[in-house]
Each structure stands twice: as C-alpha cells, then as structure tokens.
N, C-alpha and C positions, 0 to 999 in steps of 0.2 A: 440020803443026800442032805436033809435038814441037820443031821447031827454035825456034819462036815460045815454047814453054815454056820451053827453054832459056835464054831472054833473062830469064825471071823470076830467075834464080839470079846473075844479074848484081851486082855491088856497087851500093848506092845512091849517091847524089850526095853530094858534099862537105859540104854542109849538115848530112846525116843523121850522117855521120861525126863532124863538128865536135861534135853535139849529144850524140854519145856520150861523147865526153870530157870534156864538161862534166859531163854525168850522174855520171861516173864517180868525180867528186870528191865529190859529194853521195852520195845512197844510189843504189846499183847498181838498175836498173830490171830487172824480169823479162824483159823483150824490149827488147832494145837497139836494133832497127831494125825496128820495127813495120810499115812498109810492105813491106818484103822478106818476112817473114812472113806477111803476107796474099797476097801474089803467089805465095809458094810454095803456100800452101794453096790458093788459085784454080786453080794449075797442077796440083797433085796431084788436085784434084777432076774436072778437065777429062781428065786422064790416065786416070783410073779409068772415068770415062764413056765414054771411047774405046775402052778396053780391055773393056768390056761390050757395046759395039755390035757388034763383030765379031770374029772369031777372029784372033788373031796369028801370023804366021809366025815363026820362028826369028830372023830379023833385027829384026823388031818387038819381040819379047820381049827380045832382048840390048839392044837401044835403051831400053826402057822401064825395064828393071832397070837399067841406067846413069844414067839420068836419076833414078830414085829414089834412088839411091845419092849421086849429087849433091844432091839435094833434103835428104837427112837430113843429110849434111855441112852443108849451107849452113844448116839449122834449128841445128844445134849452135853455129854461130858467133854466133847473134843471141839465144840462150838464156841467163839467170843460171846460176851454176854450180848452184843446186839445182833449176831446171828440167830443165837438162841431164842431172844424176843420174837425175831420173825418166824421162826420154826414153832414157835409155841402158839402164833397167833394162826397160823396156817393149819397146823396138824391137829386134827379133832383125834381125841382118845378114841379106841377102839374098845367096845365091849367083849371082853376075850369069853363071855360064855354067850351062847346063841347066836353066835356072829354068822351072817350067810357067806356063801362063795363070792356073791358080787361085792358085799362089803370088803370082804378082804382084798378083792382084786382092786377096787377103787382105791383102798387105802394104801396098797403097795404101789399101785399107778402114780398116785399122789406123791408118795415118799421119794420114788424115782424120778418124777418130774421136779421135784424141788432140788433133789441133790444134782440133777444134771445142769438146772439153772446155776447152783452154786459152782460148778466145776467150770461152767461158760464164764461165770462172773470171774474166778480165779483165771482162767485162762487170758480174759481181757485184761485183767489187772497187770498180769505179767508181761502181756503185749506192750502194754501202756508203758511200763517200767525200763521194758528192753528199748522202745523207740525213744523213750527221754534219754536214756543212757548213750545210745548212738548218737543222737543230735548233740549232746554234750561232749562227745568224743570227736565228732565232727568239728564242733567251734574250737576245741582244744588244737586241733590238726590247723585249723584257719590260722589261728594266733601263732602256732608255731613257725607256719610259714611267712607271715609278715614280721616278725619279732627279727631284731637284727642277729646275726651270728654271735655265739658267746664269745668266740675268740677275739673279735674284733672290738677296738677301743672306741669309744664315743668321744670324738673330741670336742662335741659342744657342750660346755660345761654349764652354760647358762650366763657366764660372765661376758660383757661386753669389753672388748678391748680395742 
C-alpha cells in the first residue's frame, strides 16, 4: 500500500507544468498543481488510517516517516510562497529515526488537518468569487432592462429649440 502511495508524489503531467508557467506570468496561484495536492492529501489520509488500524513495527514506522517527509517536501513545491511560509510555521519536522507510532499519527493528523483547512479556504474563495460574478451578472441584467432598446432613436440631442 505504501508503494502505491509513493506514486502520488510523482510529478504531474506536462500539461500541468505548462499551465504552471502560464499562470506565473499572471498572478501566482495559491497552489500550482492542485491535482498533486489532492493526491498527497488522499495518500496522507490513507496512511493515517493504515497507521491507526494496526501497530507498526520498526520498519513500518521508518517507512511511514520517510513517506511523510517526502509528502511534506512535495507539498512545499506546489504551495505559493505565502502558504509555504504558513505551512513551515506549523509543520514540525519529524525525526525519521526512532520515531514513535504516536508521533507519526500526530504528524499525519496535523498534516491532514492543515490540508483540509486549505481545501476549505479554497472552497470559500471559489464560493466568494462565484457570488461576486453572480452579483455582477445580475447588475448587468438590471442595466440591460433599464437601458433604451438599441433600435430606437433618442430624439433628445441635448439642444434647446
């Protein structure tokens, strides 16, 4: 299972990296590769669930700690500088050697919690943008209803006769 999870850390396709360079010319997005972010979040949740199911031996703990460290590094690559600063303030690096099961569980839960907060923030931002666009559209509709029809001639030239 952990091998399949490591596949989630592989770079995205060429299409996504092309869109990354196009977006950098405009405004830098909060997350440069959203699909990679979602894969890492899903993998992290699965790893936490797996760690909760059964006790881990020393090899399992080391492997989980290594995958966790790679996940954290991969996340840093896709976050904007502002989000990366926030992430670095919150995430305490794990000592990959002699890490206990409880430390791994807490680190995984912390990572999942931060990612879920990020997803909620993205959803709230999208909702806000959608509402602003909807309000703008309604305003345009109101203006179209109050404006004179295009075919009619306006006889008021502003001149007094």
